[in-house]
N, C-alpha and C positions, 0 to 999 in steps of 0.2 A: 382405749387411750389414745393420744394422738401419735403417730408415727411422722419421725422426720425421714424425708428422702433424699439419698445424696448420690451424685451421678460423675462419672470419671468418662472424659472425651475418648473415643477409639479413632475415629476421624471427624471433618468438620461436620457431618451430619448423624454420627453414630455415636450413642453414649452406653456404658454398662452401669447400672444402678443397682443401688441396694438400700434396704431399710432398716433405720435404728429406731427402736421404740426406747425413746428418752424417759418417758413416765415410767415404765415397766423398771428401767434402770434406776431413776431415783428411788422408788419403793423399796427394792432390794438393797441399795445403800443406807435407806432409813433404818431397814431392819437389820442391817448388818450393825449399824449404830447403835443400835441398843444392846447390841450382845457384845460389842468390842468397845476398845477404848477411844475417845473422839479424833485422837490423829490418826488412828487407822482409816477411820469413816472419811477424813479429810484428804487422806492421800487416794483413796478409791475414787472419790469426786473428782480430783484433780486427774486422774488417769483417763476417766471416762470425758472428760471437758476437751483432754488432749485429743483423744479419739476423734471426738467431734471436729475439732481444728484442723486435724489431718485429713478428713473428709473434705473439709472445706478448701484446704491448700492444696490438696490433689485436682480439684476440681477447676481451681482459679490457675494452678501453676502450668498445667498442660493447655498449651496454645495450640498445637496441631499436633495429630499423629494419623499416620496411613499406614496401615499393618499390608495392604494389597491383598487381603484374603477375600475380598470380592473384586471383581473386574474393576478396572479404572476408569471404564466409560462412564461418563456423567459428574467425574471429580476433577479428571484430567483432561486438557484439551491439546489433541495434537496439531502442531502447527500446518497451516495450508503451504506455506512457501515453499516455491519449487525447489530450493536447494537441498530440502530435508525431506529424503526419500526413505530414510530407514524405517522399517516397521517395528512398531513396539507390540510386545505381545504380554498378557497375562500369563505366566508360566510358573512352574513350580522349581525351586532350588534342586538341584542334581542330588538324589539320595535325600531328601526331604517331603513331608506334606506340605511344607510352607510355601506359600505363593510370594511372588515379586515382579517388579517391572522389568522386561527383558528386554536387551538389545539383541534383536534377532538375525541380522544379516553383517557381513562384512564391509568394511570399506564403504560406509555409508555417514551422511549428517544425519542427526537425529533432534528434535526438539519438542518439547513436551510442557505443558505448564498447569499449576494448579493454583489459582486464586484464591486466597483468604478470605474467610468471612469478613475479617476486618482487619485493617495495618496494624502491624505489630511495630510499637516504638523500642528502640534500641538504645533510648538516652536515660532512661531510668531503672535500677535495678540490673540484675544478673538476667541475661539470656543464654541460653543453651541450643546450638543447632548441633543435629545428632542426624547419623544417618547409616544403613549398612550398605555395602558393595560386596559383591563376589564376582571376580573376574574367572568364571569357570573354563574358559579357554586361554588363560593369560592376557597380559597387555604387551606388547611390542611397542605400537604407536598410537596411543588414543588417550583421549579424557575420560575420567568418571566422577566429575566433579556436580555441584549442585551451584544454581545461581537463585539468590534471593533478590528477588526483582524489588523495584519502586513502586509507587502507586501508578495506575494506570495514566493519570494527569501528566506523568512525565513523558508520556508519547509512545506506548505501545498498546498492541492489543494481543488476547489471547491466539485468535487464529493466524496473527501476522508475526507471533512469538520468534525470535531469529536472535543473531551474534550483536544486533545492534540494539536489542531492547535493553533499556537503561537498567542496571542491579545496582544494589548497595553493597553486596559480599557475593564473593563467589569462593566455594570451599570445597576441597576434594582432592582424589589423587589424579596424577598427570604424569605420563610416562611416554618419551619418543626420544629416540636417539640420545644425546646428554642430557636431556631433561628428563628428571626423576624426582618429583617431588609431590607434597600434599600441599597444593596452594591453600593460601588464604590470601586475597584480595579485597582491599576496602576501596571502594570508589566515593571519595569524598570530595567535597565542594568547596573550593579554595574560597575563602571569605573574601579577598581581596580582588580577585579577577572574575570569579563566579564559575570558573570552569572545574568541572568535575575530572579529578586526577585518580589514577589507579596508583595505589600503595600496596606494593608488594611485601609480605612478612620475609626477612631476611632469613637464610639457611634455614628453610622449613623441612620437616622429617621425610624419610624416603618412603616410596611405596611399598607394601611387602612386596616379595617377589614369588609368592605361591599362590594358589586359586583356591583358597578357603575364604571363607565368609569373615570380613572384617567390619569393625565398627568406629566410624570415624566422628569424632566431638569436638566442636570449638565452643569454648566457653567465655562470654564477654563479660566482665565483672564492671561494677561501676566506678571502680578505682582506675580505670583505664588499662585494666591487665587483661591478655588474651592468653589462654590456654589451648592448646592442641593436644588431644588424645586419641590414640590409635589401641582400639581393644581395652579401653578403660586405661592404660598406662600413660600418663603425661610424657610427651616427648617434645614439647615445646612451651616454654612460657616468656611473654614478651609484654612491652608496653606500648600501647598505642603512639604515646608521643614522645619516644625515645628515637633519636635519629639513628640508632644502634641496631634498631627492631625492623624498622620499615625503610624501604627503598622506593621513590624518594620519599624522605622524612615528611610528616604531615605538617610539622613547624618548620620552615624556612631557615638556614642558618643566619645568626643577628648580622654578620659581616661577611662581606665576599671580596675577592681580589679586585682592585681598582682596574677596569679594562684599559684605562688611559695610562696608566703607570708603565714607564720602558725602562728596561735595565740600562745602567750608564755604560758607554762604551768603554772605559776603562775598568769596568767590573771584573774582577779576577777569581774565577771560580775553581782554579786548579788547586787542590790540596798539596799535591807534588809537583816537582817540576825535575828536569835535567839537570844534574849538576855542571854548571858553566864551567867551573873549573877543573871537572875531570879529563883525563888524557888517556888515550888508547894505549895499553901496554906494547912495548915493542915485539913482544914474543907472542902477540894475538894475530893467529894465523885466521882470516877470516874464509880463506878459501880452501880449507882444508876439509875433505868430504866428511860425511857423517858416517859411513860404512866403509869398510876397507878388507880385503879378503884376507882369510885367516891363515897366515903363512906357516903353522904349527900344524894345520889339518893333513891328514893323511887318508889317501882313498881307502874305504874298507875293502878287507880281503873278502875274494868272492864277486867283486864286483865284474858285471858282465858289459865291457865294452862294446862288444860287436853286436849285442842284442838290442834290438829296438824297443822301445816302451809298449807299442802296438804294432798288430800285424793284421793282415788281412784275414778276414774271417773265413776258414777253410770250407766251412759247410754252407756259405753263400753260394748260390748258382744264379747266372745271368737271367732275368725274366724271360720268358717266352715272346713277350710283345715288346722286348727292347728293340727300339729302331736306331743303329748307329748313327746313321744319316741324320736323323731327327733329334735324338736323344745324346747324341755324343758317346764318347768312349765310355764304356761300363766300367767301373770298379767295384770291386767286393768291398762291404762296409769293415771297417776296423774293430776290433777287440784287443782287449788287453794281452799282452805277450804271456802266456802261462809260463815262459821259462823265468821269468821275473818275479814270482811269487814268491818264492822261496830264497830268492838273492836278495843282496842289500839294495841293489840298483842295477839299472840297465842305461846303455847309451853313453854318451860323453860324460865323463867324470869331472866336476868343477868344483873349486874349492869354496865352501861357503863364506859368506861375509860375517864379519863381526862389528861391533862398535869400535870406532877410532879413538883412542884414548886422547888424540892430539886435537880433535875435533870442539871447537868452542863457539861457532856459530857467528853470528853478526854483533860486532860490538856495538853497544850503546852505553852511554853517561849511566851511572847510577842516579836514583831519584833521592831528593833532598825535599826538607819542608819549603813550600813557596813563602817567602816573605812576604808578599804581597797579597796573599789568598784573604779573601773577604766571606767565603761561605757560598753557600748556593743561593742564588738572588731568588726572589719571588716578589710579586708585586706586593704594596702595602694593602692591607684590609680597609674596606669604608663600609659605613652602614648599607645593611641591605635594603634598598626601596621595597622589595616585594616581601619582608619580614613582617609577622604577626605573630600575636601571643594566643595561645589556646588550653584552657582548662580542661576541656573535655572534646573529644571528637564530635562533630555534627553530623551524626548518623543520620540517614535517610530512612524512613520507616521501612518495613518488609512488608508487600502487599501480596507477593504470590511466591511459590517456589517452581522454579525452572530447570529442567535437564536440557542442556543444548552442548551437543557435543559432536567430534567427529572421531572416529575410531577406526582402525583396521580390525580390530577383532570382534566378533560376536559372543556371546554367551555372556554380556556385563549384565550381572542381575543386582537392582536396586529395591532396597527392602527398610520397613520401618524408619520411615523419615519422620523426623520430631523436632518441633519447637516448644521449649518449656522456659519457665523463669526460676526454676529450680534445679540444683545440680542432683539434688536425689532424685527427683523424678525419672531423668535420663540416665542416672546409674540403675535404678529398677528395672528399667527396659531393657537394659543391657544384661542384667541378671537372668531376665525372664524371656526375653526373645532371641537375643544373640549367644549368649553362653552355653546354653545346650546346644545348638546348631554346632558352635565353632568346635566343641569336646567332640561331639560324634565325628565331625570331619577329620579331627587331627587323629582321632584311634583309627580311623578308615585310612588315612595317609599312611600311618604307622606301619598298620597290618600290610599293605598292598607293597610298603618298601621292604617290609621283612620277607615277604612272599616271594617278591622278585630278586630277593639278596642284593638290593640297592640300599640296605642299610650300612653296607659297606664303602666302596668307592664313592657311589654316586650320593649316597647318604651323607658322607663325609663331605662331599663339596658342597652340598645344598647348606651344611652347616657353616662351610667357609665363607660362602656368599652372605648367609645371613648376618655373619659377624663383619664381613666386608661393609655392607649396608651401614652398619651401626657404626664403623670406623668412619664412613664417610659423612656422618652426621656430627662427629666431633667438631663444637665450634673452633678449635686451636688449627684444624684441617681444614677450613672453609676457603680459602684461598684456592686449594686443590680440588673442592668438592666434585667439580665438574669432569675433571682429569680423572679420579678416582671411579666415578660413576661410569665414565667411558671404558675404562680399564674392567670393570666387573660387567657390563655388559658384554664385552666382547668374550670375556672367559665364559660366561654362560651360553653363548651360541657356538662358541669354540672350546669344549671343555680340554683339550689338550693344551690350550694357552693357561691354564689355571697357576700353575707353577709359575710361570714367568709374570702374570699377573700379580701374583702374592710378592715376587721380587720387587716388582716395579714399586707397589705401595709400600712395601718396607722402605724402600730408598726415598720416597717421597717423604714418609714419616721420619726417618734420619735425617733429611736436608732440615725439616722442621726444627727437629732437636738441636741439631748443630747451630742452626740460627738462633736459638734461644741462649744456646750458651754462649756461643762466640759472637754474637752479634751479626750484623750484615746491614747492606744498604737498605734502607726501605724503599720499596717500590713506589713509584708514583701513584697516587690514587686516580684512577680512572673513573670519570663519569660515565656510569652506564646509563643509557635510556631504557625506561621500566619496559619490563615485556608488554607487549600488547596481547591482552586476555580475549577481547572479544571479536578480532576479525574471522571471518571466515574462513580464512587459510590458515589461521594461527591456532586457534581453539585453546587459549593459554600457554603458547610455545609447544602444543601438541599437533604442529600444523601439517596439513597434507605432505607427507613424506613420501616423494617421488621414488618408485620402485628403480630398482638399479636394472639395466638393461642387460639381458644374458650375452653374453661375448660367443660369436659364432664360432663352432669347432671347425677343426679342418676338416675338409672333405675327406682326405684320406691320410695316413700316416706315410712319409717319405719312404719310398720303394726303392730307389737307387739314387747312386751319387754320380754326378758328373765330374769330368776332370777338368780342373780349369784351364780354360784356354788364354 
């Protein structure tokens, strides 16, 4: 009987296949049809037909997959460029028998690329980009993202792969200083100028702060929707054509301020003005001091007027090598006077100061509404000569997958890199390749925390940091995101600052809250230049961060005091 063979790709050159004997299936169905009602036989036939379609779909929907169970040699090409000295290794993930592609050295640039069998179009249907990353030694400054490159006709070669190699999409975690984000950058060709522009996803999610394996997923939908998932949980949803979601927007504004429009000289922007009819009251004393002596204060009983606050240290002795001619007259170091410890005070007593009830400060006339107020001036809007309409992004095809990063950390492991045309395919790989590892790592971490007793203070701090990172992702706080992330990073490196950081973030949240309730002046919109993601010094805003020079310590602590002359 004829047998139908179905295969699922494992990577570009490897497949896993199985046989389906459909003639045998059909015979069984016909036999069952004689024994059962016709509708049940029809249901069975539909079920088997669905299985066949699923097999075809699995084969067609999986575009690329590399599990790195075998060495990457032959599939991935390491760049020969001089700047990229970092050594890639085929290595096991710590605690697992699962292999990945490992960043093995600190403070290095890395570049490696895998050319696809055929370019993948992003213009039709759903495309899913997914990969796993484990920051085994953490990530203080560096990138762990992927670049999805355009065809080589755009001007690049595998052996010369570097930060200048043209890509369509850059996606993945990046952390350095105030930067803490899962990048999604689309490099899109402007249909008017022909220039390729980087469009950065606004308010991307933060990078998980632990050392566990995480899976990052970007789902590009045919309706211009982009979804970012971390560990299968949606963290961000956006629209490629929305000006609110990308910076700069893919579609320019229809109108722009007229650069030739100038503010009239008589334009008055003052909402309030000093009352010209106001007169300073006769009893207003501008010279009255803010503070005066408290005349009712009484010296506390037991105050030691004749005792100095400090005395010479009676145990101090003049060093043997002290030379009076060279070093001057030796004086013993001072210590707090022990006689003052139990007394209310020592030395000359002075009355304390208090606020002067007569103090009014500099007089100024009260403000009144400006009768000539015309509002805040802004230039008139004119049609934008660079405006164009766009129904869908003009995506460039993906012809290769590259990892081109600069990082201060080693131990970054990439695994299970996948491109698919079906969300279910990516989901199934998450369930079978990522989740079992993640569950094991979580349990191990929990056990280690409990064994070290860190499920108390340190464990609490980690939970606090996890919550704070989620707070930083709240769109309402987007204006303060970089400030919040900077505070969190300081608290992670200096745990004694945690309480202070919590207070600072609460203040920020209350500020936003009161702005929403009581209103406030809207901050002027500042146009920011898009972050450069491909420069060798930036690496997607994780650029080479100069190490702080250590301050020289004093050769020796002061051992003597000179008398001032």
